[in-house]
C-alpha positions as CSV (number, residue, x, y, z in Angstrom):
1,M,83.1,155.6,179.8
2,P,79.9,153.6,179.9
3,P,77.1,154.8,177.6
4,R,74.7,157.3,179.0
5,R,71.3,155.8,179.9
6,E,68.3,158.0,179.2
7,R,65.8,157.9,182.0
8,L,62.7,158.4,179.9
9,G,61.2,156.2,177.2
10,H,62.1,152.6,176.5
11,T,64.3,150.5,174.3
12,I,63.4,148.3,171.4
13,E,65.9,145.6,170.9
14,G,66.6,143.1,168.2
15,R,66.7,143.4,164.4
16,R,63.2,142.3,163.6
17,A,61.7,144.3,166.5
18,V,63.6,147.5,165.5
19,L,62.7,147.1,161.9
20,E,59.0,146.6,162.6
21,A,59.1,149.7,164.9
22,L,60.5,151.8,162.1
23,R,58.0,150.4,159.6
24,A,55.2,151.2,162.0
25,G,56.3,154.8,162.4
26,T,57.1,154.4,166.1
27,P,58.8,157.6,167.3
28,V,62.4,156.5,167.5
29,E,64.7,159.0,169.0
30,R,68.0,157.3,168.3
31,L,69.4,154.1,166.9
32,Y,72.4,152.3,168.4
33,V,74.2,149.8,166.2
34,Q,77.2,147.6,167.2
35,E,80.0,148.8,165.0
36,T,81.2,145.3,164.2
37,V,77.7,143.9,163.3
38,E,77.6,142.1,160.0
39,R,75.9,144.3,157.3
40,G,73.3,141.9,155.9
41,P,70.0,142.7,154.2
42,Q,68.2,143.2,157.5
43,I,70.7,145.6,158.9
44,N,70.9,147.5,155.6
45,E,67.1,147.9,155.7
46,I,67.1,149.1,159.2
47,L,69.8,151.8,158.4
48,K,67.9,152.8,155.3
49,A,64.6,153.2,157.2
50,A,66.3,155.1,159.9
51,G,67.8,157.5,157.3
52,E,64.4,158.0,155.6
53,L,62.9,158.9,159.0
54,S,65.9,161.1,160.0
55,V,66.7,159.0,163.0
56,E,70.2,159.6,164.4
57,V,72.3,156.4,164.2
58,V,75.1,155.9,166.7
59,F,77.7,153.2,166.2
60,E,79.1,151.7,169.4
61,N,81.5,149.0,170.4
62,R,80.1,145.7,171.7
63,R,80.8,146.5,175.3
64,D,78.8,149.7,175.2
65,I,75.9,148.0,173.4
66,E,75.8,145.3,176.1
67,R,75.8,147.9,178.8
68,R,72.9,149.8,177.1
69,A,70.8,146.7,176.4
70,R,68.0,145.6,178.8
71,T,67.6,142.2,177.2
72,R,69.9,139.5,175.8
73,R,68.2,139.6,172.4
74,H,69.5,142.9,171.1
75,Q,71.5,141.3,168.2
76,G,73.6,144.4,168.1
77,V,70.7,146.8,167.4
78,I,68.9,149.0,169.9
79,A,66.4,151.7,169.3
80,R,65.6,154.4,171.8
81,A,61.9,155.3,171.7
82,G,59.5,157.4,173.7
83,D,57.2,156.0,176.3
84,P,55.2,153.0,175.3
85,H,51.8,153.9,173.7
86,Y,48.7,152.2,175.0
87,A,45.4,152.3,173.2
88,D,42.3,153.8,174.8
89,F,40.1,150.8,175.9
90,D,36.8,152.3,174.8
91,E,38.3,153.2,171.4
92,L,39.6,149.6,171.0
93,V,36.2,148.2,171.8
94,D,34.4,150.6,169.5
95,S,36.9,149.9,166.6
96,A,36.6,146.1,167.1
97,T,32.8,146.1,167.1
98,A,32.4,148.6,164.2
99,S,34.2,146.2,161.8
100,R,32.1,143.9,159.7
101,R,34.4,141.2,160.8
102,S,33.5,139.4,164.1
103,A,35.5,141.0,167.0
104,L,38.3,139.1,168.6
105,I,40.0,140.6,171.7
106,V,42.5,139.0,174.0
107,V,42.3,139.8,177.7
108,L,45.3,139.0,179.9
109,D,44.6,138.4,183.6
110,G,47.8,138.8,185.5
111,I,50.4,137.8,182.9
112,E,53.7,138.8,184.5
113,D,56.3,137.3,182.1
114,P,57.3,139.8,179.4
115,H,58.1,137.0,177.0
116,N,54.6,135.6,177.4
117,L,53.1,139.0,176.7
118,G,55.3,139.4,173.6
119,A,54.5,135.9,172.3
120,I,50.8,136.3,172.8
121,A,50.9,139.7,171.1
122,R,52.7,138.2,168.2
123,T,50.2,135.4,167.8
124,A,47.2,137.7,168.3
125,H,48.5,140.0,165.6
126,A,49.1,137.1,163.2
127,A,45.7,135.7,163.9
128,G,44.0,139.0,163.1
129,A,42.9,139.9,166.7
130,D,41.7,143.4,167.2
131,G,43.9,144.0,170.3
132,L,44.9,143.1,173.8
133,V,43.6,144.2,177.1
134,I,45.9,144.1,180.2
135,S,45.7,145.2,183.8
136,E,47.6,148.2,185.1
137,R,48.4,146.3,188.4
138,R,50.2,143.1,189.0
139,A,50.8,142.5,185.4
140,V,53.6,143.2,182.9
141,G,53.3,146.1,180.5
142,I,55.0,146.9,177.2
143,T,58.7,146.4,178.2
144,P,61.8,145.9,176.1
145,G,61.6,142.2,176.8
146,A,58.0,142.0,175.7
147,I,58.7,144.0,172.5
148,S,61.7,141.8,171.7
149,A,59.7,138.6,172.3
150,S,56.9,139.9,170.1
151,A,59.4,140.2,167.2
152,G,58.0,143.7,166.6
153,A,54.3,142.8,166.8
154,L,53.7,145.1,169.8
155,E,54.4,148.0,167.4
156,H,51.4,147.0,165.4
157,V,48.8,145.5,167.8
158,S,46.6,147.7,170.0
159,V,47.2,147.2,173.7
160,A,44.8,148.8,176.2
161,R,45.5,148.9,180.0
162,V,42.6,149.0,182.4
163,V,42.4,149.5,186.2
164,N,39.7,146.8,186.7
165,L,39.5,143.8,184.4
166,S,36.2,142.7,185.8
167,R,34.5,146.0,184.7
168,A,36.3,145.8,181.4
169,L,34.7,142.4,180.8
170,D,31.3,143.9,181.6
171,R,32.0,146.5,179.0
172,L,33.0,143.9,176.4
173,R,29.8,141.9,177.1
174,D,27.7,145.0,176.8
175,A,29.4,145.6,173.4
176,G,28.2,142.1,172.3
177,L,31.3,140.0,172.9
178,W,31.1,136.5,174.5
179,I,33.7,136.0,177.2
180,V,35.7,132.8,176.8
181,G,38.1,131.9,179.6
182,L,41.1,129.6,179.0
183,D,41.9,127.4,182.0
184,G,43.4,124.0,182.7
185,A,40.2,123.0,184.6
186,G,37.9,124.1,181.7
187,T,34.7,122.1,181.4
188,Q,34.6,122.3,177.6
189,L,37.2,121.7,174.9
190,H,38.2,124.8,173.0
191,T,37.0,123.2,169.8
192,D,33.5,122.8,171.2
193,V,32.8,126.5,171.7
194,D,31.7,128.8,168.9
195,L,34.5,131.2,168.4
196,K,33.0,132.7,165.2
197,V,30.9,135.1,167.3
198,P,32.4,138.3,168.7
199,T,34.8,136.9,171.3
200,A,36.9,138.1,174.2
201,L,39.5,135.4,175.0
202,V,40.7,135.6,178.6
203,V,44.1,134.1,179.4
204,G,45.0,133.7,183.1
205,S,48.4,134.2,184.8
206,E,51.3,131.8,184.5
207,G,50.9,130.5,188.1
208,S,47.4,130.8,189.4
209,G,45.3,131.2,186.2
210,M,42.3,133.5,186.1
211,S,41.3,135.3,189.3
212,R,37.9,134.4,190.9
213,L,36.2,137.7,189.8
214,V,37.4,137.3,186.2
215,R,36.4,133.7,186.1
216,E,32.9,134.5,187.2
217,K,32.5,136.9,184.3
218,C,33.2,134.2,181.7
219,D,30.4,132.8,179.6
220,F,32.5,129.7,178.9
221,I,35.6,128.2,180.4
222,V,37.5,126.1,178.0
223,G,40.5,123.8,178.4
224,L,42.9,121.9,176.1
225,P,43.2,118.1,175.9
226,M,46.3,117.0,177.8
227,A,47.4,113.5,177.1
228,G,50.9,113.8,178.6
229,A,52.2,113.9,182.1
230,V,52.3,117.7,182.3
231,E,49.2,119.4,183.7
232,S,49.1,122.5,181.5
233,L,50.9,124.4,178.7
234,N,52.7,127.7,178.8
235,A,50.2,130.6,178.7
236,S,51.4,131.9,175.4
237,V,51.3,128.4,173.8
238,A,47.7,127.7,175.1
239,A,46.6,131.2,173.9
240,A,48.0,130.5,170.4
241,I,46.1,127.2,170.1
242,V,42.8,128.8,171.0
243,L,43.4,131.8,168.8
244,Y,44.1,129.7,165.8
245,E,41.0,127.6,166.5
246,A,39.1,130.8,166.2
247,V,40.9,131.4,162.9
248,R,40.1,127.9,161.7
249,Q,36.4,128.3,162.5
250,R,36.1,131.7,161.0
251,T,38.0,130.7,157.9
252,A,35.9,127.6,157.4
253,N,32.8,129.8,157.2
254,P,33.6,133.5,157.6
255,T,30.0,134.6,157.3
256,L,29.0,132.8,160.5
257,G,29.2,134.8,163.6
258,N,29.0,138.1,161.7
259,P,26.1,140.1,162.9
260,D,25.9,142.0,159.6
261,S,25.8,138.8,157.4
């Protein structure tokens, strides 16, 4: 008999993603583990964490695990969790601007590939960004594929969904952030813009880039130098380059761009 699929909630798949979810205190309802999976340190840590949190662990054969999985990256471990949690947009902005550190928020304009969302979230978390802002329409949300691609980072980084990205950018500007759009046709290099100041980095969709209304809200539109034959980089790769340029600038002189310094 195939495994019963719960209709509510979502799955977290893959050893690192599941472990990070348990560490973050994500409400996990049940843990499914392939009964033939090798018991290495990571699996043992997952089982220990599940026990400490009183999470039910169900061991299943490989076929049932495959039927239950929604991605190909489950590695024999699947957690069943409640509905994805999204941060309140205003609370995200208030938290980012209340910090003594210069705010850094990533805004995704129409990203549809869950792997891109996951990869961007992973880099944003590693780079110390305050959170992500995504659209409720025509864009991917927090899905099992995105969680897996983020290697668990989506369990730690704040993600806010908004109805209107254009209005959200107005709110960010009113809060003191400069809006920096990332686009292949950017008129400035990403290294030529001051990213030490409070910044909202806007990343456009995989196919068409930023929408016209969002582009018009940008204070700067930056591009990356492209010496090869390809015209552009993957959205998550391009975002990572600019995010770590912000890290480089802020690390070189962390007091610059800080309104309280």
